[in-house]
FIROPA-696391 format. One record per atom (N, C-alpha, C, O): atom name; residue number from 0; residue in three letters; y, x, z. Coordinates in nm, 2 decimals. Layout:
! FIROPA-696391
+----+-----+-----+--------+--------+--------+
: at :   i :  aa :     c2 :     c1 :     c3 :
+----+-----+-----+--------+--------+--------+
: CA : NUM : Ala :      Y :      X :      Z :
...
+----+-----+-----+--------+--------+--------+
This chain:
! FIROPA-696391
+----+-----+-----+--------+--------+--------+
: at :   i :  aa :     c2 :     c1 :     c3 :
+----+-----+-----+--------+--------+--------+
:  N :   0 : Met :  -0.35 :  -5.77 :  -0.30 :
: CA :   0 : Met :  -0.46 :  -5.76 :  -0.21 :
:  C :   0 : Met :  -0.59 :  -5.76 :  -0.28 :
:  O :   0 : Met :  -0.69 :  -5.72 :  -0.22 :
:  N :   1 : Met :  -0.59 :  -5.80 :  -0.38 :
: CA :   1 : Met :  -0.73 :  -5.79 :  -0.45 :
:  C :   1 : Met :  -0.76 :  -5.66 :  -0.51 :
:  O :   1 : Met :  -0.87 :  -5.62 :  -0.54 :
:  N :   2 : Asp :  -0.66 :  -5.61 :  -0.52 :
: CA :   2 : Asp :  -0.65 :  -5.46 :  -0.58 :
:  C :   2 : Asp :  -0.70 :  -5.35 :  -0.45 :
:  O :   2 : Asp :  -0.77 :  -5.25 :  -0.46 :
:  N :   3 : Asn :  -0.66 :  -5.39 :  -0.34 :
: CA :   3 : Asn :  -0.71 :  -5.31 :  -0.21 :
:  C :   3 : Asn :  -0.85 :  -5.35 :  -0.16 :
:  O :   3 : Asn :  -0.91 :  -5.28 :  -0.08 :
:  N :   4 : Ile :  -0.90 :  -5.44 :  -0.20 :
: CA :   4 : Ile :  -1.04 :  -5.47 :  -0.16 :
:  C :   4 : Ile :  -1.12 :  -5.42 :  -0.29 :
:  O :   4 : Ile :  -1.23 :  -5.37 :  -0.26 :
:  N :   5 : Leu :  -1.07 :  -5.42 :  -0.41 :
: CA :   5 : Leu :  -1.17 :  -5.32 :  -0.49 :
:  C :   5 : Leu :  -1.17 :  -5.21 :  -0.49 :
:  O :   5 : Leu :  -1.26 :  -5.14 :  -0.52 :
:  N :   6 : Phe :  -1.04 :  -5.15 :  -0.46 :
: CA :   6 : Phe :  -1.02 :  -5.02 :  -0.43 :
:  C :   6 : Phe :  -1.16 :  -4.97 :  -0.31 :
:  O :   6 : Phe :  -1.25 :  -4.89 :  -0.33 :
:  N :   7 : Trp :  -1.14 :  -5.05 :  -0.21 :
: CA :   7 : Trp :  -1.26 :  -5.00 :  -0.10 :
:  C :   7 : Trp :  -1.41 :  -5.02 :  -0.13 :
:  O :   7 : Trp :  -1.49 :  -4.95 :  -0.08 :
:  N :   8 : Leu :  -1.43 :  -5.14 :  -0.22 :
: CA :   8 : Leu :  -1.53 :  -5.14 :  -0.24 :
:  C :   8 : Leu :  -1.57 :  -5.07 :  -0.36 :
:  O :   8 : Leu :  -1.69 :  -5.07 :  -0.40 :
:  N :   9 : Gly :  -1.50 :  -5.03 :  -0.42 :
: CA :   9 : Gly :  -1.56 :  -4.91 :  -0.52 :
:  C :   9 : Gly :  -1.57 :  -4.77 :  -0.45 :
:  O :   9 : Gly :  -1.65 :  -4.69 :  -0.50 :
:  N :  10 : Phe :  -1.48 :  -4.75 :  -0.33 :
: CA :  10 : Phe :  -1.48 :  -4.62 :  -0.27 :
:  C :  10 : Phe :  -1.62 :  -4.63 :  -0.18 :
:  O :  10 : Phe :  -1.69 :  -4.53 :  -0.17 :
:  N :  11 : Tyr :  -1.67 :  -4.74 :  -0.14 :
: CA :  11 : Tyr :  -1.79 :  -4.72 :  -0.08 :
:  C :  11 : Tyr :  -1.90 :  -4.71 :  -0.17 :
:  O :  11 : Tyr :  -1.99 :  -4.62 :  -0.14 :
:  N :  12 : Ile :  -1.90 :  -4.79 :  -0.27 :
: CA :  12 : Ile :  -2.02 :  -4.77 :  -0.37 :
:  C :  12 : Ile :  -2.02 :  -4.64 :  -0.42 :
:  O :  12 : Ile :  -2.13 :  -4.60 :  -0.45 :
:  N :  13 : Ala :  -1.90 :  -4.54 :  -0.43 :
: CA :  13 : Ala :  -1.90 :  -4.42 :  -0.47 :
:  C :  13 : Ala :  -1.96 :  -4.32 :  -0.37 :
:  O :  13 : Ala :  -2.03 :  -4.22 :  -0.40 :
:  N :  14 : Met :  -1.92 :  -4.36 :  -0.24 :
: CA :  14 : Met :  -1.99 :  -4.30 :  -0.12 :
:  C :  14 : Met :  -2.16 :  -4.33 :  -0.12 :
:  O :  14 : Met :  -2.24 :  -4.24 :  -0.10 :
:  N :  15 : Leu :  -2.18 :  -4.43 :  -0.15 :
: CA :  15 : Leu :  -2.31 :  -4.48 :  -0.14 :
:  C :  15 : Leu :  -2.39 :  -4.41 :  -0.28 :
:  O :  15 : Leu :  -2.50 :  -4.36 :  -0.27 :
:  N :  16 : Ile :  -2.34 :  -4.40 :  -0.35 :
: CA :  16 : Ile :  -2.40 :  -4.35 :  -0.50 :
:  C :  16 : Ile :  -2.46 :  -4.19 :  -0.46 :
:  O :  16 : Ile :  -2.58 :  -4.15 :  -0.48 :
:  N :  17 : Ala :  -2.33 :  -4.12 :  -0.40 :
: CA :  17 : Ala :  -2.31 :  -3.96 :  -0.36 :
:  C :  17 : Ala :  -2.43 :  -3.95 :  -0.25 :
:  O :  17 : Ala :  -2.51 :  -3.86 :  -0.26 :
:  N :  18 : Ser :  -2.44 :  -4.04 :  -0.15 :
: CA :  18 : Ser :  -2.53 :  -4.01 :  -0.05 :
:  C :  18 : Ser :  -2.63 :  -4.02 :  -0.11 :
:  O :  18 : Ser :  -2.69 :  -3.91 :  -0.11 :
:  N :  19 : Ile :  -2.71 :  -4.12 :  -0.18 :
: CA :  19 : Ile :  -2.84 :  -4.12 :  -0.25 :
:  C :  19 : Ile :  -2.86 :  -4.01 :  -0.31 :
:  O :  19 : Ile :  -2.95 :  -3.94 :  -0.28 :
:  N :  20 : Ala :  -2.76 :  -3.95 :  -0.42 :
: CA :  20 : Ala :  -2.78 :  -3.83 :  -0.47 :
:  C :  20 : Ala :  -2.84 :  -3.71 :  -0.37 :
:  O :  20 : Ala :  -2.94 :  -3.64 :  -0.39 :
:  N :  21 : Ile :  -2.76 :  -3.71 :  -0.28 :
: CA :  21 : Ile :  -2.76 :  -3.58 :  -0.19 :
:  C :  21 : Ile :  -2.90 :  -3.60 :  -0.11 :
:  O :  21 : Ile :  -2.97 :  -3.51 :  -0.07 :
:  N :  22 : Gly :  -2.94 :  -3.75 :  -0.08 :
: CA :  22 : Gly :  -3.05 :  -3.76 :   0.00 :
:  C :  22 : Gly :  -3.19 :  -3.72 :  -0.09 :
:  O :  22 : Gly :  -3.30 :  -3.70 :  -0.04 :
:  N :  23 : Tyr :  -3.16 :  -3.73 :  -0.21 :
: CA :  23 : Tyr :  -3.28 :  -3.74 :  -0.30 :
:  C :  23 : Tyr :  -3.27 :  -3.59 :  -0.33 :
:  O :  23 : Tyr :  -3.37 :  -3.53 :  -0.37 :
:  N :  24 : Ser :  -3.16 :  -3.52 :  -0.33 :
: CA :  24 : Ser :  -3.20 :  -3.38 :  -0.34 :
:  C :  24 : Ser :  -3.25 :  -3.28 :  -0.24 :
:  O :  24 : Ser :  -3.31 :  -3.17 :  -0.26 :
:  N :  25 : Lys :  -3.21 :  -3.36 :  -0.10 :
: CA :  25 : Lys :  -3.29 :  -3.30 :  -0.01 :
:  C :  25 : Lys :  -3.42 :  -3.36 :   0.05 :
:  O :  25 : Lys :  -3.47 :  -3.31 :   0.15 :
:  N :  26 : Gly :  -3.47 :  -3.46 :  -0.01 :
: CA :  26 : Gly :  -3.61 :  -3.51 :   0.02 :
:  C :  26 : Gly :  -3.58 :  -3.61 :   0.11 :
:  O :  26 : Gly :  -3.67 :  -3.63 :   0.20 :
:  N :  27 : Asn :  -3.49 :  -3.69 :   0.12 :
: CA :  27 : Asn :  -3.45 :  -3.77 :   0.22 :
:  C :  27 : Asn :  -3.38 :  -3.91 :   0.18 :
:  O :  27 : Asn :  -3.27 :  -3.95 :   0.22 :
:  N :  28 : Ile :  -3.44 :  -3.98 :   0.09 :
: CA :  28 : Ile :  -3.35 :  -4.06 :   0.01 :
:  C :  28 : Ile :  -3.31 :  -4.19 :   0.09 :
:  O :  28 : Ile :  -3.21 :  -4.25 :   0.06 :
:  N :  29 : Val :  -3.41 :  -4.23 :   0.19 :
: CA :  29 : Val :  -3.36 :  -4.34 :   0.28 :
:  C :  29 : Val :  -3.27 :  -4.30 :   0.38 :
:  O :  29 : Val :  -3.18 :  -4.38 :   0.39 :
:  N :  30 : Ala :  -3.26 :  -4.20 :   0.44 :
: CA :  30 : Ala :  -3.14 :  -4.18 :   0.50 :
:  C :  30 : Ala :  -3.03 :  -4.18 :   0.45 :
:  O :  30 : Ala :  -2.93 :  -4.22 :   0.51 :
:  N :  31 : Gly :  -3.03 :  -4.12 :   0.31 :
: CA :  31 : Gly :  -2.90 :  -4.09 :   0.23 :
:  C :  31 : Gly :  -2.84 :  -4.25 :   0.18 :
:  O :  31 : Gly :  -2.72 :  -4.28 :   0.17 :
:  N :  32 : Ala :  -2.95 :  -4.34 :   0.16 :
: CA :  32 : Ala :  -2.90 :  -4.46 :   0.14 :
:  C :  32 : Ala :  -2.84 :  -4.52 :   0.28 :
:  O :  32 : Ala :  -2.71 :  -4.52 :   0.28 :
:  N :  33 : Leu :  -2.90 :  -4.56 :   0.38 :
: CA :  33 : Leu :  -2.83 :  -4.62 :   0.49 :
:  C :  33 : Leu :  -2.72 :  -4.53 :   0.55 :
:  O :  33 : Leu :  -2.64 :  -4.58 :   0.63 :
:  N :  34 : Leu :  -2.71 :  -4.39 :   0.51 :
: CA :  34 : Leu :  -2.59 :  -4.30 :   0.60 :
:  C :  34 : Leu :  -2.47 :  -4.33 :   0.51 :
:  O :  34 : Leu :  -2.36 :  -4.32 :   0.55 :
:  N :  35 : Gly :  -2.51 :  -4.37 :   0.37 :
: CA :  35 : Gly :  -2.40 :  -4.39 :   0.26 :
:  C :  35 : Gly :  -2.32 :  -4.52 :   0.27 :
:  O :  35 : Gly :  -2.21 :  -4.54 :   0.23 :
:  N :  36 : Tyr :  -2.42 :  -4.61 :   0.32 :
: CA :  36 : Tyr :  -2.41 :  -4.76 :   0.33 :
:  C :  36 : Tyr :  -2.32 :  -4.77 :   0.46 :
:  O :  36 : Tyr :  -2.21 :  -4.82 :   0.45 :
:  N :  37 : Val :  -2.37 :  -4.73 :   0.55 :
: CA :  37 : Val :  -2.29 :  -4.77 :   0.68 :
:  C :  37 : Val :  -2.18 :  -4.70 :   0.74 :
:  O :  37 : Val :  -2.09 :  -4.75 :   0.81 :
:  N :  38 : Leu :  -2.20 :  -4.55 :   0.69 :
: CA :  38 : Leu :  -2.08 :  -4.46 :   0.71 :
:  C :  38 : Leu :  -2.00 :  -4.40 :   0.60 :
:  O :  38 : Leu :  -1.92 :  -4.30 :   0.62 :
:  N :  39 : Gly :  -2.01 :  -4.45 :   0.50 :
: CA :  39 : Gly :  -1.94 :  -4.39 :   0.41 :
:  C :  39 : Gly :  -1.91 :  -4.24 :   0.36 :
:  O :  39 : Gly :  -1.97 :  -4.18 :   0.28 :
:  N :  40 : Pro :  -1.80 :  -4.20 :   0.42 :
: CA :  40 : Pro :  -1.76 :  -4.03 :   0.38 :
:  C :  40 : Pro :  -1.85 :  -3.97 :   0.50 :
:  O :  40 : Pro :  -1.90 :  -3.86 :   0.48 :
:  N :  41 : Ile :  -1.87 :  -4.03 :   0.62 :
: CA :  41 : Ile :  -1.88 :  -3.95 :   0.72 :
:  C :  41 : Ile :  -2.05 :  -3.94 :   0.68 :
:  O :  41 : Ile :  -2.11 :  -3.83 :   0.69 :
:  N :  42 : Gly :  -2.11 :  -4.03 :   0.65 :
: CA :  42 : Gly :  -2.26 :  -4.05 :   0.61 :
:  C :  42 : Gly :  -2.27 :  -3.92 :   0.51 :
:  O :  42 : Gly :  -2.35 :  -3.83 :   0.54 :
:  N :  43 : Val :  -2.20 :  -3.91 :   0.40 :
: CA :  43 : Val :  -2.21 :  -3.81 :   0.30 :
:  C :  43 : Val :  -2.17 :  -3.68 :   0.37 :
:  O :  43 : Val :  -2.23 :  -3.58 :   0.32 :
:  N :  44 : Leu :  -2.10 :  -3.65 :   0.46 :
: CA :  44 : Leu :  -2.07 :  -3.54 :   0.54 :
:  C :  44 : Leu :  -2.22 :  -3.51 :   0.59 :
:  O :  44 : Leu :  -2.29 :  -3.41 :   0.57 :
:  N :  45 : Leu :  -2.26 :  -3.60 :   0.66 :
: CA :  45 : Leu :  -2.37 :  -3.57 :   0.74 :
:  C :  45 : Leu :  -2.50 :  -3.55 :   0.68 :
:  O :  45 : Leu :  -2.60 :  -3.51 :   0.74 :
:  N :  46 : Leu :  -2.49 :  -3.58 :   0.56 :
: CA :  46 : Leu :  -2.61 :  -3.56 :   0.45 :
:  C :  46 : Leu :  -2.59 :  -3.40 :   0.41 :
:  O :  46 : Leu :  -2.68 :  -3.32 :   0.43 :
:  N :  47 : Leu :  -2.48 :  -3.38 :   0.37 :
: CA :  47 : Leu :  -2.44 :  -3.24 :   0.34 :
:  C :  47 : Leu :  -2.47 :  -3.14 :   0.43 :
:  O :  47 : Leu :  -2.51 :  -3.03 :   0.39 :
:  N :  48 : Leu :  -2.46 :  -3.15 :   0.58 :
: CA :  48 : Leu :  -2.49 :  -3.07 :   0.68 :
:  C :  48 : Leu :  -2.63 :  -3.08 :   0.74 :
:  O :  48 : Leu :  -2.66 :  -3.02 :   0.84 :
:  N :  49 : Ser :  -2.72 :  -3.17 :   0.67 :
: CA :  49 : Ser :  -2.89 :  -3.18 :   0.71 :
:  C :  49 : Ser :  -2.95 :  -3.10 :   0.67 :
:  O :  49 : Ser :  -2.90 :  -3.03 :   0.59 :
:  N :  50 : Lys :  -3.08 :  -3.09 :   0.70 :
: CA :  50 : Lys :  -3.17 :  -2.97 :   0.68 :
:  C :  50 : Lys :  -3.23 :  -3.03 :   0.56 :
:  O :  50 : Lys :  -3.23 :  -3.15 :   0.55 :
:  N :  51 : Asp :  -3.28 :  -2.96 :   0.47 :
: CA :  51 : Asp :  -3.35 :  -2.97 :   0.35 :
:  C :  51 : Asp :  -3.48 :  -3.02 :   0.34 :
:  O :  51 : Asp :  -3.55 :  -2.95 :   0.26 :
:  N :  52 : Arg :  -3.54 :  -3.10 :   0.37 :
: CA :  52 : Arg :  -3.71 :  -3.13 :   0.37 :
:  C :  52 : Arg :  -3.79 :  -3.10 :   0.27 :
:  O :  52 : Arg :  -3.91 :  -3.11 :   0.29 :
:  N :  53 : Lys :  -3.75 :  -3.06 :   0.14 :
: CA :  53 : Lys :  -3.80 :  -3.03 :   0.03 :
:  C :  53 : Lys :  -3.84 :  -2.86 :   0.05 :
:  O :  53 : Lys :  -3.95 :  -2.82 :   0.04 :
:  N :  54 : Met :  -3.75 :  -2.79 :   0.08 :
: CA :  54 : Met :  -3.77 :  -2.65 :   0.10 :
:  C :  54 : Met :  -3.79 :  -2.60 :   0.23 :
:  O :  54 : Met :  -3.72 :  -2.65 :   0.32 :
:  N :  55 : Leu :  -3.90 :  -2.50 :   0.24 :
: CA :  55 : Leu :  -3.89 :  -2.42 :   0.37 :
:  C :  55 : Leu :  -3.89 :  -2.28 :   0.36 :
:  O :  55 : Leu :  -3.91 :  -2.23 :   0.25 :
:  N :  56 : Ser :  -3.88 :  -2.21 :   0.46 :
: CA :  56 : Ser :  -3.87 :  -2.07 :   0.46 :
:  C :  56 : Ser :  -4.01 :  -1.99 :   0.48 :
:  O :  56 : Ser :  -4.10 :  -2.02 :   0.56 :
:  N :  57 : Cys :  -4.02 :  -1.89 :   0.38 :
: CA :  57 : Cys :  -4.17 :  -1.82 :   0.40 :
:  C :  57 : Cys :  -4.16 :  -1.74 :   0.53 :
:  O :  57 : Cys :  -4.07 :  -1.66 :   0.56 :
:  N :  58 : Pro :  -4.25 :  -1.75 :   0.60 :
: CA :  58 : Pro :  -4.26 :  -1.69 :   0.74 :
:  C :  58 : Pro :  -4.28 :  -1.53 :   0.70 :
:  O :  58 : Pro :  -4.25 :  -1.46 :   0.80 :
:  N :  59 : Glu :  -4.31 :  -1.46 :   0.59 :
: CA :  59 : Glu :  -4.29 :  -1.33 :   0.54 :
:  C :  59 : Glu :  -4.17 :  -1.28 :   0.49 :
:  O :  59 : Glu :  -4.12 :  -1.18 :   0.54 :
:  N :  60 : Cys :  -4.12 :  -1.35 :   0.41 :
: CA :  60 : Cys :  -4.01 :  -1.28 :   0.36 :
:  C :  60 : Cys :  -3.90 :  -1.38 :   0.34 :
:  O :  60 : Cys :  -3.85 :  -1.37 :   0.23 :
:  N :  61 : Ser :  -3.87 :  -1.47 :   0.42 :
: CA :  61 : Ser :  -3.77 :  -1.57 :   0.46 :
:  C :  61 : Ser :  -3.71 :  -1.65 :   0.32 :
:  O :  61 : Ser :  -3.61 :  -1.71 :   0.33 :
:  N :  62 : Ala :  -3.78 :  -1.65 :   0.21 :
: CA :  62 : Ala :  -3.72 :  -1.68 :   0.09 :
:  C :  62 : Ala :  -3.76 :  -1.85 :   0.08 :
:  O :  62 : Ala :  -3.86 :  -1.88 :   0.15 :
:  N :  63 : Lys :  -3.69 :  -1.94 :   0.02 :
: CA :  63 : Lys :  -3.70 :  -2.05 :   0.01 :
:  C :  63 : Lys :  -3.79 :  -2.07 :  -0.09 :
:  O :  63 : Lys :  -3.79 :  -2.02 :  -0.20 :
:  N :  64 : Ile :  -3.89 :  -2.16 :  -0.02 :
: CA :  64 : Ile :  -4.02 :  -2.21 :  -0.11 :
:  C :  64 : Ile :  -4.05 :  -2.38 :  -0.08 :
:  O :  64 : Ile :  -4.03 :  -2.43 :   0.02 :
:  N :  65 : His :  -4.11 :  -2.44 :  -0.20 :
: CA :  65 : His :  -4.11 :  -2.56 :  -0.18 :
:  C :  65 : His :  -4.22 :  -2.60 :  -0.06 :
:  O :  65 : His :  -4.31 :  -2.52 :  -0.03 :
:  N :  66 : Arg :  -4.22 :  -2.70 :  -0.01 :
: CA :  66 : Arg :  -4.27 :  -2.71 :   0.11 :
:  C :  66 : Arg :  -4.47 :  -2.77 :   0.08 :
:  O :  66 : Arg :  -4.55 :  -2.79 :   0.17 :
:  N :  67 : His :  -4.48 :  -2.77 :  -0.05 :
: CA :  67 : His :  -4.63 :  -2.80 :  -0.08 :
:  C :  67 : His :  -4.68 :  -2.64 :  -0.17 :
:  O :  67 : His :  -4.78 :  -2.62 :  -0.24 :
:  N :  68 : Ser :  -4.60 :  -2.56 :  -0.13 :
: CA :  68 : Ser :  -4.64 :  -2.41 :  -0.21 :
:  C :  68 : Ser :  -4.76 :  -2.37 :  -0.13 :
:  O :  68 : Ser :  -4.76 :  -2.38 :  -0.01 :
:  N :  69 : Tyr :  -4.85 :  -2.34 :  -0.20 :
: CA :  69 : Tyr :  -4.95 :  -2.25 :  -0.13 :
:  C :  69 : Tyr :  -4.95 :  -2.05 :  -0.11 :
:  O :  69 : Tyr :  -5.02 :  -1.98 :  -0.03 :
:  N :  70 : Ile :  -4.87 :  -2.03 :  -0.19 :
: CA :  70 : Ile :  -4.87 :  -1.90 :  -0.21 :
:  C :  70 : Ile :  -4.67 :  -1.86 :  -0.27 :
:  O :  70 : Ile :  -4.61 :  -1.91 :  -0.36 :
:  N :  71 : Cys :  -4.64 :  -1.78 :  -0.18 :
: CA :  71 : Cys :  -4.49 :  -1.75 :  -0.20 :
:  C :  71 : Cys :  -4.49 :  -1.69 :  -0.31 :
:  O :  71 : Cys :  -4.57 :  -1.60 :  -0.32 :
:  N :  72 : Pro :  -4.39 :  -1.72 :  -0.42 :
: CA :  72 : Pro :  -4.35 :  -1.65 :  -0.53 :
:  C :  72 : Pro :  -4.30 :  -1.51 :  -0.53 :
:  O :  72 : Pro :  -4.32 :  -1.42 :  -0.62 :
:  N :  73 : Arg :  -4.23 :  -1.51 :  -0.42 :
: CA :  73 : Arg :  -4.18 :  -1.39 :  -0.40 :
:  C :  73 : Arg :  -4.25 :  -1.26 :  -0.35 :
:  O :  73 : Arg :  -4.25 :  -1.15 :  -0.40 :
:  N :  74 : Cys :  -4.30 :  -1.31 :  -0.23 :
: CA :  74 : Cys :  -4.39 :  -1.20 :  -0.17 :
:  C :  74 : Cys :  -4.54 :  -1.20 :  -0.18 :
:  O :  74 : Cys :  -4.61 :  -1.11 :  -0.13 :
:  N :  75 : Gln :  -4.60 :  -1.31 :  -0.26 :
: CA :  75 : Gln :  -4.71 :  -1.34 :  -0.30 :
:  C :  75 : Gln :  -4.81 :  -1.37 :  -0.17 :
:  O :  75 : Gln :  -4.93 :  -1.36 :  -0.19 :
:  N :  76 : Gln :  -4.77 :  -1.40 :  -0.05 :
: CA :  76 : Gln :  -4.84 :  -1.41 :   0.06 :
:  C :  76 : Gln :  -4.90 :  -1.54 :   0.08 :
:  O :  76 : Gln :  -4.83 :  -1.62 :   0.01 :
:  N :  77 : Lys :  -5.00 :  -1.60 :   0.14 :
: CA :  77 : Lys :  -5.04 :  -1.72 :   0.16 :
:  C :  77 : Lys :  -4.94 :  -1.79 :   0.28 :
:  O :  77 : Lys :  -4.91 :  -1.74 :   0.39 :
:  N :  78 : Val :  -4.89 :  -1.90 :   0.23 :
: CA :  78 : Val :  -4.81 :  -1.99 :   0.30 :
:  C :  78 : Val :  -4.90 :  -2.07 :   0.43 :
:  O :  78 : Val :  -5.01 :  -2.12 :   0.39 :
:  N :  79 : Leu :  -4.86 :  -2.09 :   0.56 :
: CA :  79 : Leu :  -4.98 :  -2.16 :   0.62 :
:  C :  79 : Leu :  -4.86 :  -2.28 :   0.67 :
:  O :  79 : Leu :  -4.76 :  -2.24 :   0.73 :
:  N :  80 : His :  -4.89 :  -2.40 :   0.63 :
: CA :  80 : His :  -4.81 :  -2.54 :   0.69 :
:  C :  80 : His :  -4.84 :  -2.56 :   0.81 :
:  O :  80 : His :  -4.92 :  -2.49 :   0.87 :
:  N :  81 : Arg :  -4.77 :  -2.66 :   0.87 :
: CA :  81 : Arg :  -4.78 :  -2.70 :   0.98 :
:  C :  81 : Arg :  -4.90 :  -2.75 :   1.02 :
:  O :  81 : Arg :  -4.96 :  -2.71 :   1.12 :
:  N :  82 : Phe :  -4.96 :  -2.84 :   0.91 :
: CA :  82 : Phe :  -5.12 :  -2.90 :   0.92 :
:  C :  82 : Phe :  -5.20 :  -2.84 :   0.92 :
:  O :  82 : Phe :  -5.30 :  -2.90 :   0.96 :
:  N :  83 : Glu :  -5.22 :  -2.67 :   0.88 :
: CA :  83 : Glu :  -5.34 :  -2.58 :   0.87 :
:  C :  83 : Glu :  -5.33 :  -2.55 :   1.02 :
:  O :  83 : Glu :  -5.23 :  -2.57 :   1.09 :
:  N :  84 : Leu :  -5.44 :  -2.50 :   1.05 :
: CA :  84 : Leu :  -5.47 :  -2.41 :   1.19 :
:  C :  84 : Leu :  -5.43 :  -2.26 :   1.16 :
:  O :  84 : Leu :  -5.44 :  -2.22 :   1.05 :
:  N :  85 : Lys :  -5.41 :  -2.21 :   1.23 :
: CA :  85 : Lys :  -5.38 :  -2.03 :   1.21 :
:  C :  85 : Lys :  -5.51 :  -1.97 :   1.26 :
:  O :  85 : Lys :  -5.53 :  -1.85 :   1.26 :
+----+-----+-----+--------+--------+--------+
C-alpha cells in the first residue's frame, strides 16, 4: 500500500517538474505549474502542444525570432510588434 502511494506521488512530482520545465521554455511557467499539478501527464501533453510565447514569426521571412527583437536576424527587416502602430 505504501509503495503504491509513493509511486503515484513520485509520478505526479515528475509530471510537475516536466511541465514546469516545458512551461519555462515556452514562456508560460505559471500555466506549466498549474497544468502539471492538476492534470499530470495530460497537462504535460497540453503544454507540449501549446503555442510558444517567447518566439514569433517574422512577417517577411517567417523565421522564428524572439518576441522582443527589433530586427529579424535572417532578413534584416524591422519587426513591428502588436503594440506598435503600423
